[in-house]
N, C-alpha and C positions, 0 to 999 in steps of 0.2 A: 504494500500500500504506500503510495507516494504522497507525501505532504510537504508543503513548503515550510521553511523555518518560520516564516511569518505567521502561518496558521497555528503552529504549535506553541510558539513563544512570542506572543504579540507585544509584550512589554518587558522592560527590564525589572529585575527583582528589587523590592524595597528592603530596607533593614527589617529584621524580624521584629514585629510589634511586641511591646511589653504589656502584660496584663494590666487591666484597669482596676485591679483589686489587690489588696495587700496579701502577700503570701511569702512564706519562708523561701530563702534561696534554694533552688533545686540542687541536688547532689548530682551534677552532670559535669563531664569532662569534654563536652562537645566543643567548647570554645578553644581547646588546644588542638583540635584536629585540623589537618591541612585541607586546602580546597580540593574538591574532587574534579577530575576531568569532565568537561561538558562536550568536548569533541574528540573524535578519534581520526588521526591522519596517518595514512600509509604513503610513504614516499619511496618505498622499495617495490620494484616491479611497477605494475600499473597504478598510477596515483589514484587514491581514493580519500574522501573526507566525509564523515557523517557526524551528526550530533548524537548526544546520548539518547535521544528519542528515535534514532534511526533515519533522520532526514539527510538526504544528499545535499552537501553544501559546497562541492567542488566547483570553482568557476569554469565556464566553458572555454574561455580563451587560453591558449597555450602560454602566452607571456604572463597572464595573471596567475596561472598555475606555477610557472617558474618563480615568480616573486614569492608566492606562498612557500615553495620549496626552500628558497633562500632564507626566509624568515624562520622556517622550522629548523634548519641546520644551524642557524645562528644561536639557537637554544636560549632565546629570551634576551639576547644582546641587541643593542640598537644598530640598525643598518642605515647608512647615509642615503638619503633620497637620491642625491647626485650620483653616487656610486652605482646604485641599482639602475638608474635611468641610462647612464652611459653604457653599462654592461649589456642591458637588454636591447638598446637601440644604438648600436655602435657605428652605424653607417649614415647617421643623419646629424645635423647640427644640434648642439646642446639644447637650445630653446625648444626645438621640435621633440627631442628625446624627453624633456621634462613634461611637455604636454601629453605625449603618449603615455608616459609613466602615470600621470595623474588619472588618465582615462582607465588604464589597467587596474590601478589601485581602487578606483571607484567600482569597477566590475567585481573585484575581490570582496569589497565591503558589501555590495548588494547581495552577492551569493551567500555571505555569512548571515545576512538578515539582521535581526535584533541582537544576535550574539556578537556582531562586529564591535559594538561599543565596549564589550568586555575583553575581546580577543586582540584587536588591533589598537596599539597604544601609539598615537602619532605625536610629534612635536614639529616645530618649524623646519628643522633640518633632517630629521630622521624618523624612522618608524621601527617598532618592534612587535613581536608576537608574544602575548602572555602565555608562555608555555606551561605555567602552573595549572592552567585550565585545559591543557591538551595532553592526550596520549599520542606520542609520535613513535612509530616503530623503530626507526633508526636511532633516535635518542635513547630509547630504552635499552638497546644493545650497547651503545657507546657510553652508557652511564659509568662514572668512575668506579663504583662498587656495586654492580648489579647483583641481584639475587642469583645464586648459582643456577638454580632450577630455571628461573626466568630467562637468564642469558642463554642457557643451553637451548631452551625451547624456541626462543625468538630466532636464534641463529639457524635453527633447523627449519622453522616455519616461514620466516620472512625472506622469501627467495626473490631473486630478480635484481636488476641493476638499480642503483640509486637514481631516482628521477628518470626512469626509463622513458625513451622516445622523446625526450626534451633536449637532446644534444644540439639540435640544429636551430634552436630558438634564436641564437646569434653566435657569431664566432667567439666573442669574449665570454659569453656564458658557457659555451662548450668547453673552453679552456679551463674555466673555473670548475666546471663539473668534473673534468678529468682528475683534477687535484683532490676534490672532495671524495670521489670514488676511491682513489688510492688511499686516502686517510681512513676511510671506512673499512677498506679491505685489510689494512694493517691492524685495525682494532679487532676485526673478526679473527684474524690469525692469532693475535695475542690471546684471545678468548679460548681458542682451541688448544693453544700451548698450555694455558693454565689448567685445562682439564686433564692434560696428559702428565702433569707433574707427579702424580701418584700412580704410576703404571702398575704397581704390584696388585692393588685391588681398589681402584678409584671408587667403585660403588660402595665398598665398605667404609671408606673415609666419609663419603656423603652421608651414609646412614649414621655414622658415629657423630658427625657434626649436628645432624638433626636431633638425635637422641640427647646430646648434651644440652642443646637449647631447651628441650622439653623438660629435662631434669632440673635445669636452672629455674624454670618456672614452677615446677612442682617436684620437690625432692623425693616424694613418695610415689611418683608415677612409675609403677613397677613394670608396666609394659615397655616404657622407654628404656628402663635399665636392662631388660632382656635384649632389646635391640642393640644397645651399646655393648653389652657383653659379647654377643655374637659377632658384631662388627670388629671389636678388638681382637677376638680370637681369629677371625678371617684375615686380619692384618698381621698375624703372627705375634701377637702380644698377649698371651694368655694370663700373664701375671697381672697386668692392668685390668683384664676382664674379671679376675678373682677379686681384685681390690674394689671394683665397682659393685660386686655382689656384697662385699662386706659393708660398703657405704650404704647400699640400699637396705640391707638388713638392719643396720643401726638406725637409719631414718624411720623405717617402719615401726620399730620398737619404741623409739623415742617420741615420735609424733602421734602415731595411731595405736600404739600398744598392740600390734599384731605381728605375726610371723610372715615371712615370704611364702608365696603360694607353692604348691607342689611343682608346678612347671618351672618356676624360677630356681627352686632347689635342685631339680633334675638337671637343668642347664649348668648350674654351678658345678655339680658332681661330674658332668661330662667334660667340662673344660679342665677340671682338675686332673681327670684321668688322661686327657690328651697331653696336658703339660707334663705329666709324669711318664709319658711314653706309650700311652694306650693307643688303641686303634683310632684313626681319624674318623672313621665312620660312626663312632659312638657319639660324636658331637652332632652329626647330621640327624641321628636317631632322636636326639634330645629335642630337635626342633618340633617333633610331633608331640603335642600335649598329652600327658598321661590321662587316663580316665579319672574323672572326678565325681564325687558324690553330689547328690542334688543340693545339699547344703552349701557345698563349695561353689556350685554354679549359680545359686540364687543371687540376684542383684542386692547390693547393700541398700539399706533404707536411705532415702534422699531427702535432704532438707532444702533443695534448690527451689527457687521460685521462677526459674526460666527453663524452657525446653532446650535440649542440646541435640543438634543435628550433625552427624558426621558425613563426610564425603569421602568414600574410598577411592584410591587410585583406580581409574577405569582400566579394565583389562583388554587385551587384544587377542585376536585369532589370526594375526598375520605378521608382518615384518617389523623390523626395528623402527623405521620411520613412522609406522603406525603407532608404535609405543610412545614416541614423542607426542604425537597428536592426541592420543588417549590421555596421557598425563596432563597435557595442556588443557584439554576439555574439562577434566575433573577439577583442576585448579581454578579454571574460569567459573565453573559452577559454584565452587566454594566461595569465591570472591563475590559473585553476584548474590548468593544467598545471604552473605554478611550484611547486605543492604537492608534486609528485614530485621529490624532492631529488637524484635520481641523474643528471639531465640538466639542461642549461641551456636557457632559453627566450628566444628573440628575439621580442619583442612586435611587434604590427602597426605601431607608430610607427616602428620601424626601417626600414620600407619606405615612407617618406614619398613623397608626390607621385604615388601611383598607379603608380609605376614597376614594381612587382612583378606587376602584373596582366598584363604583356606579357612575352614570354619573352626579352627582353634582361634581364629579372629573373632568368633562369637564371644568367647570369654574376654578378649581384649575390649570389645565394644561394651560389654556389660560392666567391666571394671572402670571404663571411662564414663559410666552412667549415661550413655547415649540413649535417647528416646527414639530417634529415627536415624536411618542411614540411607544415603543415596549411593547406588551401585550401578555400574555400567559396563557394557561389553562393546568394543569397536571391532567391526569385521569388514572385510572387503565386500563390495557390492558392484560387480562389473568394474568400471574404471574409477568408481568413487568409493565411499565408505557408508556403512550403516551403523548407527549407534542405538543400542537397546538399553534403556534406562529404567530403573525401578526404584521405588521408595519402600523401605522395610520398616515396619513398626517393631521395636525391640522391647516393648514393655514387659512381655512375658516370653514370647518366642519370636524368632525372626520371621515375621509374617509380611508378605508383599501386600501393599495397600494401594499402589498405583504403579503403572508402567506405561511406557510409550516408546515409539520407534521414530527415529529421525534419519533423514537422508542427507549426506554431504556430497554434493554433486562434484563431478570430475573437473569442471571448469574453475571452480573456486573451492577446493576441498578443505582449505584451512580458514575459511571465513566462519568463525565460531559464534559471532555475536547473536544471530537470530536463534540458533539452536540452544545456546545457553539461556537466552531470555525466555524461551518457551518452556524449558525444563523448570527453571526456578519459579516462574510465574504460576505453574501448576502445582508445585510442591507446597507453596504457602497456603492456598485455600484447602488443600487436602489435610494438612496438619491441623489447621483451624477447625475443620469439620470433625476430625477424629478426636481431638482434645476436648471438643465440646460435648462429647457423649457422656451419659451418666456414669459409665464405668470408670471415668477418670476423675471422679468427684473429689478424691482425696489427694490429688496430685498438684504440685506446684503452687500451693498457697493462694495468694491473691490473684495471680495470673490464671490459675485454674478456675477460680470463680468467674472471671471474665470469659474464659473460653466456654464455660457452661452456659453463660448468658447469650452468647452470639447466636446459636441456633434458635433459641427462644425468641430473640428479637426478629429474626428473619421469618418466623412463622406469621407475624403480623396479626396473631390472635391476641385480643387485648389481655386476657388473663395471663397468657404466657409472656406477653410483652411486659406486663407489670412485674411478673416474677423475675424477668431478666433485669429490670431496673433495681429490684431489691438485691440481686447478686452483685450488680455493678457497684451499688452503694457500699455493700460490705467489702468489696475489693478495694475501693477507695479508702475506706477506713483502715484496712490492714496495711495498705501500701500507698500512702498519699503522694509519694514522689515517683510513681510509675507513669511515664508519659503515655504508654499505650492504653492503660486503663482510663486515664483522664480523657484521651481522645475518643475512646469508644463511649464514655459517659456522655460526651458532647453529641456523638452520633445518635445515641439513644434519645437524647432530648429533641433532636431535629425531627425524627420520625414521630415522636410523641406529639409534637406540635402539628406536624404534617397530617397526621391521622385525625386531627380534631379533638384529641384527648386532653390537650393543654393549650393555654393561650399565651403564657409567659415564655418568650424565647430567650430571655437573658441568661438563664443557666447554661444554655448551649454555647453562647459566645464566651462566657466566663471560663467554662471548662476547656474549650478549645484553646484559648489563649494560655491557660495554665499548662496544657500539654506542650505547647510550643516553648514556653519558658523552661519547662523541665528538660526538654530536648529539642533545641532549635533545628536539629537536622533530622528530626523524625518525619519521614515522608508521609506517614499516615496522618499525623496530627495536622500537618500543613494542608493536605488534601481535604480532610474533614472540615477544617476551618474555612477553606475555599468554598465548600458547598454551603456552609452556614452564611458566609458573606453574600453569596448569590441568592439562595432560596429564601432566607429569612430577612436579610438586611437590604437586598436589592443593590448591593455594592459590587457591581460586576467587574470593575477594573481590579479591585483588590482580590476578588475571587480568582481572576485569570492569573494574577501574579503568583498567588499561592499554589494554584494547580501546576503552573510552570515550574516553580521551585520544587514542589513535591516530586514531579516526574523527572526532574534533573537528578535529584537525590536517589531515586529508585525507579527507573523507567520500566521495571518488571513488576511493579505493584498493580496488578491487573484491575482491581476494582476501582482504583483511583482514575484510571482511564474512563471507566464507565461513569463514575460519579461526576466527572468533569463534563460529560456530554450535555446534560440539561442546561448548564450555563451557556453553552454555545447556542442552544435553542432559544433561550431567553433573550439573547442579544441579536437574534436573527441570522444565525449561521448553522442551520440544520445539517448541511452537508458535512461540515467539520464534526458536528456531533455524531453523525453516522460513522465517519472515519474512526473516531475515538471508540465507539462501541465495537466496531469491527476489530480494532486493535485489542480491545479487551477479550473478545472471543478468540482471536488468534493466540493470545498469550495463555488463556485459561479456558480451553474449549469444554472442559468437564468440571467447571466450578460448581460445587454442590449448591451454591446459593444463586445460581444464574436466574432463577425465577423472578427474583426481585429486580435485578438489573435489566431484565428483559422488558420491564415496563417502560424503559426509556426509549425504546424503538418507536412505539406509536406516538410518543410526544414529538420526536423528531419528524415523523412523517406528517403529523398535523401541521407543524410549523412550515414544512416543505410544501404543504397543500396537496400531498399525495394521500388523499383520503381513503382510496380503495385499499392501499397497502396498510394504512393505519388500522383499518377495520380488520383486515386479515390477521395481522399480528396481534391487535388488541384483543380479539376474541380468545386467542390462545393464552394471552397474558392473564386475563381475568379468570379464566377457567383454572389455570395452574396456581394462581395466587389470589383467591377470591376475597381474602380479608384485607387486601391492600387497597384502600379507598382511592388513592391517586391514580391507580391503574385504570379506573373506570372513566376518568374525565376526558382523556384524549379520544377514547373509543366513542363516547357519547357525542363529542363534538364532530368527529368524522362521520358518524352515522347521520347526524343532523344535516351536514353539508351534502350527503348523498341522498337525502330525502327518505331515509329509512326510519321514520319516526316511531313506527310500531315496535321495531326491535330495540330502538334506543330507549323507549319508555321502560322496558323491562330492566335495563341497566340503571336507568335513573332511579327506579324504585329501590333497587338493591343498594345503590350508593346512598340514598337518603335514609335508609335504615342504619347505615354506619355514621353518616353525617346528617342528622335531621335538619340542620339549619343551612344546608348547602343551597345557595341561590346564585343567579348570575351576578347580582350586585356584590354579594359577599366574595365570590371568586374573583371578580374583576378588581376588587380592592386589595386582596392579599397576594394574588399570583404575580410573580416577578417578570413582567414584560418590560423590555426596554423600548420597543417600538410600538407606537399607537396602532399601526396597521395590523400588527400581529395580534394585539389585544382585541381589536374589533372583529377580526376574522374568527378568532377562537370563541369569543362570546356569541357571535352570530351562529356558530355551529351548535353551541349549547341551547341557544334560543330556539333554533329550528328543531332541535331534538325534544323540546318540551320542558326544559328545566325552568322552574319558576323564576320570575324576574327578581322578586324580593320576598 
């Protein structure tokens, strides 16, 4: 689905508003976090540039692209306008070169749309690119101290020449590009040489480094200790492996007052035998976990108030290059899942050494107190690849609860953005749905109360809805500094007013602002506040800014795409609303709560004056969600415009049972129309359908 940057991000973002009520300072570290990239630029191979929402922003002109490439490789440094102009237009007089440069720069700014004011930093003599807001493939490789895994994967996956097919933009630019390609090539060679420094067993060193970082974070992380012991033994240093066992044993006794597990003790015995001259095969045998009793396998009691989701390193059924792609896919999935701030993510590196691919990894996952795990297999499919992904619920047994299959085509086999977006956007609502079931009632404290409330909210049955409100109030009392709970409390208030069950909308505004104060980078809180600004306050510009900021922070938050759609209807942009709904469906085609968000399709069709389609979709909507009163209103208006008053009357009667005081005058007063023509057309449909005037 193609959308212009102007459609998605119509305005620049304001400073995060502060609440209008007194509240204690939130316990948040968001202020210390660095800016997140809002554009992704590829300058290796065929040049590409997209926003965090998936919009293409690469300029059409080759010289405008070359200027963008120069700015990328400058890594945030200022470039003289004069230097760029003379290099790009080296066969014309300087005054003509400057004029041509201004035109090309203008083309670049237009292609970036509203993001240009944040990305292009000009002054009188020079310009620069704000690379803090960009992910650029070549810079990621050439970083002074790149992550070892990241550098390896980028070197393997980002193939092609630097600024490919732009050599002939001008003779001067071509000469400059030759030098830049040479510099980039030297960096890549140094990267490969660094990987070859430990030829004895480089994988063992990588595993040891990862395990040490994990142990530094948690000295009682027994799984990491086993990884480190095996790695040290593989590197020919059994003495240090035995020292690690002694350290682990001491930490477990001193901190947790427990003994090492049977698996860790068996590994220690095997390493001791090998170091004393025993058979090498005994160490390999110790890699297979001994049989354990049910008591040993039972997960320990948890006092956590957050879910924990692990992402296993994806496995392959093909060659080594596919191994690199599989690892990168799993790392990307973990990174995107981390945008959902209501659960913790255990990245693939926590399962070092391939241990998790076998089901003594089940014990590893239990002892990490994982609630869910994402697993995947990458296989060849003709000239491309196929990725099979599943989500496992680990609360009692490793039970698959969701799976899907994705194709990576041969022409762009390493473009992972859309695949990872669709994976993580489906994982979030599935976890929400499962954690909201009654069997989870004792889990995760205040967050558990919220998760139980969400399915009751979506039922739109008043008794269940009020029960959801009670659960959310209890959750707020238990954890007043939880931004997700505060945001959903505001969400509950919005529907409470929208259903006609309450008149005072101020609690929704107060709670939404509280959630943003607690966590200024919480995408859910920003999106919910955007809906409040639009639906309750009729402040459409602020709503659009908040939706934009929300989807920058987490473009995979599917229901915020849907929640933003009505605002575009209210301001007279139903086509953009439909695009956003389509994006929601593409990201989360099996959302358990789709029935509620489906009500937004007939709203868009009514604003579009496509009354026949509004009726077709609207009938399905009210049949699947008969307790949601706002689902009836666009259907009734569309039937009125089509002259089907008899059918409309049945829906009017059902609506007025839920909202006895619903009239044209009342609806026209409270519904958030920006344009008078939209208001008159909607009200005329209700009038033709037989809705009372007052």
